[in-house]
The first five atom37 places (N, CA, C, CB, O) and aatype in JSON, in Angstrom:
{
  "aatype": [12, 11, 2, 15, 9, 10, 11, 15, 10, 10, 19, 15, 0, 9, 13, 0, 10, 7, 13, 19, 7, 18, 0, 5, 5, 7, 6, 19, 6, 19, 9, 5, 3, 14, 2, 9, 6, 11, 10, 10, 6, 18, 11, 11, 3, 10, 1, 16, 19, 2, 19, 18, 11, 9, 5, 9, 13, 5, 7, 15, 1, 0, 6, 0, 6, 1, 19, 8, 15, 11, 13, 11, 15, 10, 18, 7, 5, 17, 14, 16, 15, 12, 6, 13, 2, 16, 14, 2, 18, 11, 9, 17, 19, 7, 2, 13, 1, 3, 1, 10, 6, 0, 3, 1, 0, 10, 0, 1, 9, 11, 1, 15, 18, 12, 2, 0, 13, 9, 13, 5, 14, 11, 11, 7],
  "atom_mask": [
    [1, 1, 1, 1, 1],
    [1, 1, 1, 1, 1],
    [1, 1, 1, 1, 1],
    [1, 1, 1, 1, 1],
    [1, 1, 1, 1, 1],
    [1, 1, 1, 1, 1],
    [1, 1, 1, 1, 1],
    [1, 1, 1, 1, 1],
    [1, 1, 1, 1, 1],
    [1, 1, 1, 1, 1],
    [1, 1, 1, 1, 1],
    [1, 1, 1, 1, 1],
    [1, 1, 1, 1, 1],
    [1, 1, 1, 1, 1],
    [1, 1, 1, 1, 1],
    [1, 1, 1, 1, 1],
    [1, 1, 1, 1, 1],
    [1, 1, 1, 0, 1],
    [1, 1, 1, 1, 1],
    [1, 1, 1, 1, 1],
    [1, 1, 1, 0, 1],
    [1, 1, 1, 1, 1],
    [1, 1, 1, 1, 1],
    [1, 1, 1, 1, 1],
    [1, 1, 1, 1, 1],
    [1, 1, 1, 0, 1],
    [1, 1, 1, 1, 1],
    [1, 1, 1, 1, 1],
    [1, 1, 1, 1, 1],
    [1, 1, 1, 1, 1],
    [1, 1, 1, 1, 1],
    [1, 1, 1, 1, 1],
    [1, 1, 1, 1, 1],
    [1, 1, 1, 1, 1],
    [1, 1, 1, 1, 1],
    [1, 1, 1, 1, 1],
    [1, 1, 1, 1, 1],
    [1, 1, 1, 1, 1],
    [1, 1, 1, 1, 1],
    [1, 1, 1, 1, 1],
    [1, 1, 1, 1, 1],
    [1, 1, 1, 1, 1],
    [1, 1, 1, 1, 1],
    [1, 1, 1, 1, 1],
    [1, 1, 1, 1, 1],
    [1, 1, 1, 1, 1],
    [1, 1, 1, 1, 1],
    [1, 1, 1, 1, 1],
    [1, 1, 1, 1, 1],
    [1, 1, 1, 1, 1],
    [1, 1, 1, 1, 1],
    [1, 1, 1, 1, 1],
    [1, 1, 1, 1, 1],
    [1, 1, 1, 1, 1],
    [1, 1, 1, 1, 1],
    [1, 1, 1, 1, 1],
    [1, 1, 1, 1, 1],
    [1, 1, 1, 1, 1],
    [1, 1, 1, 0, 1],
    [1, 1, 1, 1, 1],
    [1, 1, 1, 1, 1],
    [1, 1, 1, 1, 1],
    [1, 1, 1, 1, 1],
    [1, 1, 1, 1, 1],
    [1, 1, 1, 1, 1],
    [1, 1, 1, 1, 1],
    [1, 1, 1, 1, 1],
    [1, 1, 1, 1, 1],
    [1, 1, 1, 1, 1],
    [1, 1, 1, 1, 1],
    [1, 1, 1, 1, 1],
    [1, 1, 1, 1, 1],
    [1, 1, 1, 1, 1],
    [1, 1, 1, 1, 1],
    [1, 1, 1, 1, 1],
    [1, 1, 1, 0, 1],
    [1, 1, 1, 1, 1],
    [1, 1, 1, 1, 1],
    [1, 1, 1, 1, 1],
    [1, 1, 1, 1, 1],
    [1, 1, 1, 1, 1],
    [1, 1, 1, 1, 1],
    [1, 1, 1, 1, 1],
    [1, 1, 1, 1, 1],
    [1, 1, 1, 1, 1],
    [1, 1, 1, 1, 1],
    [1, 1, 1, 1, 1],
    [1, 1, 1, 1, 1],
    [1, 1, 1, 1, 1],
    [1, 1, 1, 1, 1],
    [1, 1, 1, 1, 1],
    [1, 1, 1, 1, 1],
    [1, 1, 1, 1, 1],
    [1, 1, 1, 0, 1],
    [1, 1, 1, 1, 1],
    [1, 1, 1, 1, 1],
    [1, 1, 1, 1, 1],
    [1, 1, 1, 1, 1],
    [1, 1, 1, 1, 1],
    [1, 1, 1, 1, 1],
    [1, 1, 1, 1, 1],
    [1, 1, 1, 1, 1],
    [1, 1, 1, 1, 1],
    [1, 1, 1, 1, 1],
    [1, 1, 1, 1, 1],
    [1, 1, 1, 1, 1],
    [1, 1, 1, 1, 1],
    [1, 1, 1, 1, 1],
    [1, 1, 1, 1, 1],
    [1, 1, 1, 1, 1],
    [1, 1, 1, 1, 1],
    [1, 1, 1, 1, 1],
    [1, 1, 1, 1, 1],
    [1, 1, 1, 1, 1],
    [1, 1, 1, 1, 1],
    [1, 1, 1, 1, 1],
    [1, 1, 1, 1, 1],
    [1, 1, 1, 1, 1],
    [1, 1, 1, 1, 1],
    [1, 1, 1, 1, 1],
    [1, 1, 1, 1, 1],
    [1, 1, 1, 1, 1],
    [1, 1, 1, 1, 1],
    [1, 1, 1, 0, 1]
  ],
  "atom_positions": [
    [[-0.14, 30.1, -53.42], [0.46, 29.2, -52.44], [1.33, 29.79, -51.32], [1.25, 28.27, -53.16], [1.23, 29.45, -50.14]],
    [[2.21, 30.74, -51.8], [3.0, 31.4, -50.97], [2.33, 32.41, -50.23], [4.02, 31.89, -51.62], [2.75, 32.73, -49.12]],
    [[1.32, 32.95, -50.74], [0.43, 33.89, -50.08], [-0.23, 33.28, -48.91], [-0.6, 34.41, -51.0], [-0.28, 33.9, -47.85]],
    [[-0.77, 32.04, -49.03], [-1.55, 31.38, -47.96], [-0.67, 30.93, -46.82], [-2.31, 30.19, -48.51], [-1.08, 30.84, -45.66]],
    [[0.65, 30.64, -47.24], [1.46, 30.13, -46.19], [1.95, 31.35, -45.44], [2.62, 29.24, -46.71], [2.19, 31.15, -44.25]],
    [[2.16, 32.61, -45.91], [2.62, 33.86, -45.27], [1.45, 34.22, -44.45], [3.03, 35.02, -46.3], [1.67, 34.64, -43.31]],
    [[0.2, 34.11, -44.9], [-1.08, 34.36, -43.96], [-1.1, 33.57, -42.99], [-2.38, 34.22, -44.56], [-1.37, 34.11, -41.92]],
    [[-0.84, 32.1, -42.94], [-0.92, 31.27, -41.9], [-0.01, 31.52, -40.93], [-0.84, 30.06, -42.28], [-0.34, 31.31, -39.76]],
    [[1.27, 32.02, -41.21], [2.34, 32.3, -40.35], [2.07, 33.49, -39.54], [3.55, 32.47, -41.09], [2.28, 33.62, -38.33]],
    [[1.51, 34.44, -40.45], [1.11, 35.8, -39.69], [0.22, 35.59, -38.79], [0.57, 36.88, -40.49], [0.3, 36.19, -37.71]],
    [[-0.9, 34.64, -39.07], [-2.08, 34.68, -38.0], [-1.56, 33.75, -36.86], [-3.63, 34.1, -38.64], [-1.93, 33.96, -35.71]],
    [[-0.72, 32.73, -37.15], [0.04, 32.11, -36.03], [0.81, 32.89, -35.05], [0.91, 31.26, -36.54], [0.81, 32.66, -33.84]],
    [[1.57, 33.95, -35.7], [2.46, 34.87, -34.96], [1.61, 35.5, -34.13], [3.25, 35.86, -35.77], [1.88, 35.53, -32.93]],
    [[0.49, 36.09, -34.61], [-0.45, 37.16, -33.83], [-1.02, 36.33, -32.73], [-1.74, 37.88, -34.8], [-0.93, 36.71, -31.56]],
    [[-1.61, 35.2, -33.06], [-2.06, 34.4, -31.71], [-0.92, 34.22, -30.59], [-2.55, 32.84, -32.13], [-1.12, 34.48, -29.4]],
    [[0.22, 33.77, -31.09], [1.27, 33.51, -30.24], [1.74, 34.63, -29.29], [2.33, 33.1, -31.04], [1.97, 34.43, -28.1]],
    [[1.85, 35.81, -29.89], [2.07, 37.07, -29.25], [0.88, 37.38, -28.31], [2.26, 38.17, -30.31], [1.07, 37.86, -27.19]],
    [[-0.15, 37.15, -28.73], [-1.39, 37.56, -27.93], [-1.57, 36.74, -26.76], [0.0, 0.0, 0.0], [-2.04, 37.15, -25.7]],
    [[-1.19, 35.57, -26.98], [-1.14, 34.57, -25.57], [0.06, 34.94, -24.58], [-0.87, 32.84, -26.02], [-0.05, 34.92, -23.36]],
    [[1.06, 35.24, -25.18], [2.14, 35.65, -24.44], [2.01, 36.91, -23.51], [3.16, 35.84, -25.33], [2.45, 37.01, -22.37]],
    [[1.29, 37.88, -24.25], [1.06, 39.06, -23.69], [0.07, 39.02, -22.36], [0.0, 0.0, 0.0], [0.19, 39.76, -21.38]],
    [[-0.78, 38.18, -22.5], [-1.7, 37.94, -21.41], [-1.56, 36.83, -20.45], [-2.87, 37.81, -21.93], [-2.54, 36.28, -19.95]],
    [[-0.35, 36.5, -20.19], [0.06, 35.38, -19.43], [-0.08, 35.78, -18.01], [1.48, 34.92, -19.78], [0.09, 36.96, -17.67]],
    [[-0.36, 34.9, -17.21], [-0.63, 35.43, -15.68], [0.47, 34.86, -14.93], [-2.12, 34.94, -14.96], [1.08, 33.84, -15.25]],
    [[0.7, 35.58, -13.9], [1.88, 35.26, -12.8], [1.09, 35.0, -11.45], [3.07, 36.65, -12.58], [0.07, 35.63, -11.14]],
    [[1.6, 34.12, -10.78], [0.92, 33.87, -9.54], [1.82, 33.08, -8.56], [0.0, 0.0, 0.0], [2.86, 32.55, -8.95]],
    [[1.43, 33.02, -7.41], [2.12, 32.53, -6.24], [1.11, 31.48, -5.62], [2.5, 33.77, -5.19], [-0.09, 31.7, -5.44]],
    [[1.77, 30.3, -5.33], [0.9, 29.36, -4.52], [1.57, 29.13, -3.11], [0.7, 27.92, -5.3], [2.77, 28.94, -2.94]],
    [[0.59, 29.17, -2.13], [0.87, 28.84, -0.67], [0.13, 27.7, -0.29], [0.54, 29.95, 0.28], [-1.1, 27.61, -0.41]],
    [[0.97, 26.71, 0.24], [0.51, 25.6, 0.79], [0.56, 25.63, 2.14], [1.1, 24.58, 0.36], [1.58, 25.8, 2.8]],
    [[-0.86, 25.41, 2.67], [-0.87, 25.38, 4.06], [-1.25, 23.98, 4.53], [-1.8, 26.43, 4.59], [-2.24, 23.46, 4.02]],
    [[-0.54, 23.31, 5.46], [-0.81, 22.12, 5.78], [-0.5, 21.75, 7.2], [-0.22, 21.36, 4.93], [0.32, 22.39, 7.84]],
    [[-1.16, 20.72, 7.69], [-0.79, 20.37, 9.16], [0.66, 19.87, 9.18], [-1.78, 19.21, 9.8], [1.15, 19.19, 8.28]],
    [[1.29, 20.26, 10.3], [2.6, 19.86, 10.43], [2.68, 18.42, 10.67], [3.25, 20.59, 11.46], [3.75, 17.88, 10.42]],
    [[1.81, 17.79, 11.08], [1.67, 16.37, 11.44], [1.84, 15.46, 10.16], [0.26, 16.12, 12.12], [2.17, 14.28, 10.26]],
    [[1.61, 16.01, 9.04], [1.48, 15.43, 7.63], [2.84, 14.98, 7.49], [0.98, 16.47, 6.41], [3.0, 13.8, 7.18]],
    [[3.96, 15.78, 7.69], [5.27, 15.41, 7.54], [5.82, 14.3, 8.32], [5.99, 16.46, 7.77], [6.66, 13.49, 7.92]],
    [[5.24, 14.33, 9.56], [5.49, 13.11, 10.48], [5.01, 11.87, 9.89], [4.79, 13.26, 11.85], [5.74, 10.89, 9.72]],
    [[3.75, 11.93, 9.57], [3.07, 10.84, 8.91], [3.77, 10.23, 7.82], [1.84, 11.26, 8.44], [3.95, 9.02, 7.76]],
    [[4.19, 11.06, 6.95], [4.92, 10.65, 5.76], [6.25, 9.94, 6.06], [5.18, 11.85, 4.9], [6.62, 8.97, 5.41]],
    [[6.92, 10.45, 7.02], [8.31, 9.92, 7.59], [7.98, 8.45, 8.2], [8.98, 11.02, 8.87], [8.7, 7.48, 7.98]],
    [[6.78, 8.4, 9.03], [6.48, 7.19, 9.47], [6.21, 6.01, 8.54], [5.48, 7.37, 10.21], [6.61, 4.86, 8.69]],
    [[5.45, 6.49, 7.51], [5.1, 5.54, 6.48], [6.23, 5.1, 5.71], [4.14, 6.08, 5.6], [6.24, 3.94, 5.3]],
    [[7.33, 5.98, 5.43], [8.54, 5.72, 4.77], [9.23, 4.68, 5.57], [9.38, 6.97, 4.61], [9.74, 3.75, 4.94]],
    [[9.32, 4.71, 6.84], [10.01, 3.79, 7.83], [9.37, 2.5, 7.76], [9.97, 4.31, 9.3], [10.03, 1.47, 7.87]],
    [[7.9, 2.51, 7.57], [7.25, 1.38, 7.53], [7.6, 0.3, 6.25], [5.86, 1.82, 7.58], [7.65, -0.93, 6.26]],
    [[7.78, 1.15, 5.27], [8.17, 0.45, 4.02], [9.57, -0.32, 4.17], [8.25, 1.51, 2.84], [9.84, -1.29, 3.46]],
    [[10.38, 0.15, 5.06], [11.76, -0.28, 4.97], [11.93, -1.34, 6.08], [12.79, 0.94, 5.13], [12.9, -2.1, 6.09]],
    [[10.96, -1.35, 7.0], [11.1, -2.33, 8.05], [10.63, -3.64, 7.54], [10.33, -1.93, 9.29], [9.61, -3.73, 6.86]],
    [[11.42, -4.72, 7.86], [11.06, -5.99, 7.6], [10.13, -6.73, 8.46], [12.11, -6.64, 7.51], [10.65, -7.05, 9.53]],
    [[9.13, -7.03, 8.34], [8.06, -7.65, 9.15], [7.83, -9.1, 8.81], [6.77, -6.89, 8.99], [7.87, -9.48, 7.64]],
    [[7.59, -9.88, 9.78], [7.2, -11.24, 9.56], [5.85, -11.54, 9.85], [7.99, -12.08, 10.29], [5.29, -10.92, 10.75]],
    [[5.2, -12.47, 9.17], [3.91, -12.76, 9.47], [3.74, -14.27, 9.51], [3.02, -12.11, 8.52], [4.65, -14.98, 9.09]],
    [[2.65, -14.78, 9.98], [2.5, -16.32, 10.12], [1.41, -16.75, 9.3], [2.24, -16.8, 11.57], [0.39, -16.09, 9.51]],
    [[1.3, -17.69, 8.39], [0.19, -17.89, 7.65], [-0.4, -19.31, 8.25], [0.55, -17.88, 6.05], [0.31, -20.29, 8.45]],
    [[-1.63, -19.26, 8.47], [-2.37, -20.29, 9.34], [-3.18, -21.12, 8.28], [-3.42, -19.56, 10.55], [-3.39, -22.31, 8.5]],
    [[-3.55, -20.65, 7.36], [-4.5, -21.3, 6.42], [-4.28, -20.81, 5.1], [-5.93, -21.09, 6.77], [-3.66, -19.77, 4.88]],
    [[-4.84, -21.63, 4.12], [-4.97, -21.43, 2.78], [-6.01, -22.33, 2.21], [-3.72, -21.6, 2.13], [-5.99, -23.52, 2.5]],
    [[-6.95, -21.81, 1.39], [-7.99, -22.57, 0.77], [-9.17, -21.83, 0.51], [0.0, 0.0, 0.0], [-9.05, -20.69, 0.06]],
    [[-10.44, -22.35, 0.75], [-11.6, -21.73, 0.12], [-11.95, -20.62, 1.06], [-12.83, -22.75, -0.12], [-11.44, -20.47, 2.17]],
    [[-12.93, -19.79, 0.48], [-13.37, -18.5, 1.18], [-14.18, -18.91, 2.32], [-14.21, -17.51, 0.24], [-13.98, -18.42, 3.43]],
    [[-15.04, -19.72, 2.12], [-15.97, -20.14, 3.5], [-15.13, -20.86, 4.46], [-17.29, -21.18, 3.18], [-15.35, -20.63, 5.65]],
    [[-14.23, -21.68, 4.16], [-13.33, -22.25, 5.37], [-12.46, -21.12, 5.74], [-12.37, -23.63, 4.98], [-12.31, -21.04, 6.96]],
    [[-11.88, -20.28, 5.12], [-11.07, -19.17, 5.54], [-11.82, -18.38, 6.48], [-10.62, -18.34, 4.41], [-11.36, -18.19, 7.61]],
    [[-12.88, -17.92, 6.14], [-13.83, -17.09, 7.09], [-14.08, -17.81, 8.45], [-15.29, -16.82, 6.38], [-14.09, -17.14, 9.48]],
    [[-14.27, -19.11, 8.49], [-14.29, -19.84, 9.67], [-13.07, -20.12, 10.41], [-14.84, -20.97, 9.42], [-13.11, -20.06, 11.64]],
    [[-12.0, -20.4, 9.82], [-10.72, -20.38, 10.41], [-10.48, -19.02, 10.94], [-9.66, -20.79, 9.44], [-10.11, -18.92, 12.11]],
    [[-10.63, -18.02, 10.26], [-10.39, -16.39, 10.75], [-11.06, -16.13, 12.02], [-11.02, -15.25, 9.68], [-10.46, -15.63, 12.96]],
    [[-12.38, -16.48, 12.07], [-13.24, -16.09, 13.22], [-12.64, -17.14, 14.36], [-15.01, -16.28, 12.87], [-12.34, -16.58, 15.41]],
    [[-12.45, -18.33, 14.33], [-11.94, -19.25, 15.33], [-10.75, -18.82, 15.79], [-11.79, -20.56, 14.88], [-10.56, -18.92, 17.0]],
    [[-9.71, -18.27, 14.97], [-8.35, -17.9, 15.45], [-8.48, -16.68, 16.27], [-7.33, -17.67, 14.27], [-7.78, -16.53, 17.27]],
    [[-9.34, -15.79, 15.89], [-9.61, -14.55, 16.7], [-10.05, -14.77, 17.97], [-10.55, -13.72, 16.12], [-9.67, -14.07, 18.91]],
    [[-10.88, -15.75, 18.1], [-11.46, -16.0, 19.47], [-10.35, -16.77, 20.35], [-12.89, -16.93, 19.35], [-10.27, -16.54, 21.55]],
    [[-9.6, -17.56, 19.78], [-8.5, -18.17, 20.56], [-7.4, -17.42, 20.85], [-8.03, -19.22, 19.97], [-6.94, -17.46, 21.99]],
    [[-6.83, -16.63, 19.85], [-5.69, -15.76, 19.97], [-6.14, -14.37, 19.58], [-4.51, -16.24, 19.09], [-6.09, -14.01, 18.4]],
    [[-6.56, -13.62, 20.52], [-6.87, -12.33, 20.22], [-5.85, -11.08, 20.1], [0.0, 0.0, 0.0], [-6.07, -9.94, 19.69]],
    [[-4.82, -11.57, 20.53], [-3.65, -10.57, 20.92], [-2.97, -10.23, 19.7], [-2.56, -11.18, 21.96], [-2.29, -9.2, 19.73]],
    [[-3.04, -10.96, 18.52], [-2.33, -10.76, 17.31], [-3.43, -10.26, 16.24], [-1.57, -12.13, 16.86], [-4.55, -10.77, 16.26]],
    [[-3.11, -9.27, 15.32], [-3.93, -8.88, 14.25], [-3.84, -9.91, 13.31], [-3.58, -7.59, 13.68], [-2.84, -10.61, 13.11]],
    [[-5.19, -10.0, 12.6], [-5.21, -11.05, 11.46], [-5.73, -10.4, 10.27], [-6.09, -12.34, 11.78], [-6.27, -9.3, 10.35]],
    [[-5.6, -11.06, 9.13], [-6.06, -10.57, 7.83], [-6.47, -11.67, 6.93], [-5.01, -9.76, 7.18], [-5.79, -12.69, 7.04]],
    [[-7.33, -11.68, 6.14], [-7.66, -12.63, 5.15], [-7.31, -11.9, 3.85], [-9.18, -13.12, 5.25], [-7.8, -10.83, 3.48]],
    [[-6.39, -12.66, 3.22], [-5.76, -12.27, 1.86], [-6.35, -13.12, 0.7], [-4.13, -12.48, 1.9], [-6.53, -14.33, 0.82]],
    [[-6.61, -12.51, -0.31], [-7.06, -13.42, -1.45], [-5.72, -13.47, -2.5], [-8.56, -12.75, -2.25], [-5.23, -12.46, -3.01]],
    [[-5.31, -14.66, -2.67], [-4.21, -14.83, -3.69], [-4.76, -15.87, -4.6], [-2.77, -15.28, -3.06], [-5.03, -16.98, -4.14]],
    [[-4.94, -15.6, -5.83], [-5.69, -16.51, -6.86], [-5.0, -17.82, -6.68], [-5.59, -15.99, -8.49], [-3.78, -17.88, -6.56]],
    [[-5.73, -18.83, -6.65], [-7.22, -19.0, -6.43], [-7.55, -19.26, -4.95], [-7.76, -20.2, -7.3], [-8.64, -19.77, -4.68]],
    [[-6.8, -18.99, -4.11], [-6.82, -19.28, -2.55], [-7.09, -18.03, -1.52], [-5.37, -19.9, -2.16], [-6.54, -16.94, -1.73]],
    [[-7.74, -18.19, -0.67], [-7.69, -17.22, 0.59], [-6.71, -17.67, 1.51], [-9.05, -17.12, 1.37], [-6.55, -18.87, 1.72]],
    [[-5.97, -16.68, 2.14], [-4.97, -17.12, 3.15], [-5.43, -16.06, 4.44], [-3.19, -16.92, 2.53], [-5.9, -14.93, 4.37]],
    [[-5.13, -16.85, 5.52], [-5.04, -16.11, 6.92], [-3.73, -15.9, 7.27], [-5.68, -16.85, 8.07], [-2.92, -16.82, 7.36]],
    [[-3.43, -14.67, 7.49], [-2.13, -14.19, 7.99], [-2.31, -13.62, 9.37], [-1.51, -13.13, 7.04], [-3.28, -12.96, 9.73]],
    [[-1.4, -13.89, 10.02], [-1.4, -13.27, 11.47], [-0.17, -12.36, 11.82], [-1.44, -14.45, 12.56], [0.93, -12.65, 11.34]],
    [[-0.32, -11.33, 12.6], [0.78, -10.61, 13.18], [1.35, -9.55, 12.29], [0.0, 0.0, 0.0], [0.95, -9.43, 11.13]],
    [[2.25, -8.82, 12.79], [3.2, -7.97, 12.16], [4.51, -7.99, 13.08], [2.59, -6.5, 11.97], [4.84, -7.08, 13.84]],
    [[5.15, -9.09, 12.88], [6.23, -9.28, 13.95], [7.4, -8.61, 13.44], [6.58, -10.8, 14.3], [7.73, -8.78, 12.27]],
    [[8.09, -7.82, 14.28], [9.39, -7.08, 14.04], [10.58, -7.94, 13.81], [9.7, -6.2, 15.18], [11.42, -7.54, 13.0]],
    [[10.75, -9.02, 14.41], [11.75, -9.7, 14.22], [11.6, -11.27, 14.3], [12.61, -9.21, 15.04], [10.59, -11.71, 14.84]],
    [[12.43, -12.06, 13.86], [12.15, -13.55, 13.72], [11.87, -14.23, 15.0], [13.31, -14.26, 13.08], [10.94, -15.03, 15.13]],
    [[12.74, -13.87, 16.01], [12.39, -14.45, 17.38], [11.05, -14.17, 17.72], [13.26, -13.93, 18.48], [10.36, -15.13, 18.06]],
    [[10.51, -12.99, 17.7], [9.25, -12.74, 18.12], [8.15, -13.51, 17.41], [9.05, -11.37, 18.03], [7.11, -13.92, 17.93]],
    [[8.52, -13.65, 16.13], [7.6, -14.73, 15.28], [7.65, -16.02, 15.73], [7.98, -14.85, 13.83], [6.65, -16.7, 15.92]],
    [[8.89, -16.44, 15.92], [9.03, -17.89, 16.31], [8.38, -18.08, 17.57], [10.48, -18.36, 16.41], [7.66, -19.08, 17.69]],
    [[8.52, -17.22, 18.6], [7.68, -17.47, 19.82], [6.16, -17.65, 19.52], [7.86, -16.3, 20.82], [5.56, -18.62, 19.97]],
    [[5.56, -16.76, 18.79], [4.22, -16.74, 18.52], [3.9, -18.19, 17.85], [3.88, -15.47, 17.59], [3.04, -18.95, 18.3]],
    [[4.72, -18.47, 16.69], [4.52, -19.7, 15.9], [4.53, -20.89, 17.02], [5.75, -19.89, 14.68], [3.71, -21.79, 16.88]],
    [[5.26, -20.93, 17.94], [5.35, -22.1, 18.91], [3.95, -22.2, 19.52], [6.51, -21.89, 20.08], [3.49, -23.33, 19.67]],
    [[3.2, -21.09, 19.92], [1.99, -21.15, 20.53], [1.03, -21.54, 19.53], [1.64, -19.92, 21.18], [0.17, -22.38, 19.8]],
    [[1.1, -20.95, 18.29], [-0.09, -21.13, 17.27], [-0.09, -22.65, 16.82], [0.1, -20.1, 15.87], [-1.16, -23.26, 16.76]],
    [[1.18, -23.28, 16.49], [1.4, -24.55, 16.06], [0.5, -25.43, 16.89], [2.84, -24.91, 16.14], [0.05, -26.41, 16.29]],
    [[0.12, -25.26, 18.31], [-0.77, -26.12, 19.09], [-1.99, -26.29, 18.52], [-0.98, -25.66, 20.36], [-2.62, -27.3, 18.79]],
    [[-2.51, -25.33, 17.65], [-3.92, -25.47, 17.12], [-3.88, -25.48, 15.73], [-4.85, -24.41, 17.55], [-4.82, -25.99, 15.13]],
    [[-2.7, -24.87, 14.97], [-2.69, -24.9, 13.53], [-1.35, -25.53, 13.13], [-2.88, -23.46, 12.9], [-0.34, -24.82, 13.09]],
    [[-1.28, -26.89, 12.82], [-0.04, -27.55, 12.71], [0.67, -27.01, 11.53], [-0.2, -29.04, 12.62], [1.9, -26.95, 11.53]],
    [[-0.09, -26.57, 10.47], [0.61, -26.32, 9.24], [1.1, -24.77, 9.11], [-0.34, -26.72, 8.06], [1.61, -24.31, 8.08]],
    [[0.89, -24.08, 10.24], [1.34, -22.64, 10.19], [2.77, -22.65, 9.88], [1.08, -21.87, 11.54], [3.51, -23.58, 10.19]],
    [[3.19, -21.49, 9.19], [4.6, -21.11, 8.93], [4.85, -19.72, 8.89], [5.08, -21.64, 7.73], [3.93, -18.93, 8.67]],
    [[6.22, -19.31, 9.11], [6.57, -17.89, 9.1], [6.96, -17.41, 7.84], [7.59, -17.59, 9.99], [7.54, -18.26, 7.16]],
    [[6.83, -16.31, 7.33], [7.14, -15.72, 6.15], [7.44, -14.28, 6.05], [6.21, -15.98, 5.38], [7.06, -13.58, 6.98]],
    [[8.06, -13.72, 5.06], [8.07, -12.2, 5.0], [7.4, -11.87, 3.77], [9.53, -11.55, 5.03], [7.89, -12.25, 2.71]],
    [[6.25, -11.17, 3.8], [5.47, -10.59, 2.68], [6.25, -9.7, 1.9], [4.3, -9.88, 3.14], [7.09, -8.96, 2.4]],
    [[5.98, -9.77, 0.64], [6.52, -8.87, -0.32], [6.08, -7.36, -0.06], [6.08, -9.33, -1.71], [4.92, -7.1, 0.24]],
    [[7.01, -6.45, -0.18], [6.7, -5.08, 0.14], [6.06, -4.63, -1.35], [8.15, -4.15, 0.7], [6.48, -4.92, -2.47]],
    [[4.87, -3.81, -0.98], [4.03, -3.41, -2.2], [3.99, -1.87, -2.08], [0.0, 0.0, 0.0], [3.38, -1.2, -2.92]]
  ]
}
């Protein structure tokens, strides 16, 4: 019993010393476009900026697609997106930097979409 334990320890020690003796040393050089740092800073800033959006619709997919295309033809100056939030599709408008800008847009949008409202989306 003692003999087999000693043999196991001896074999383990030999393997450990063998691996240590052949370890490799190296240096890694990362070459990247300097604009990547600027892009990362920009993306970090976007996460900290509070944006406002206007929701103009919530409902079925077919109706959401219809409202989405109609809105884009009426008000092409603001970006729109169709979001899925179980069980409804929602149409969101804009990326307004401040509440005043969102309020001005909402005043125009409410002429066609009476149930539209302003909100701040959760940061993800």
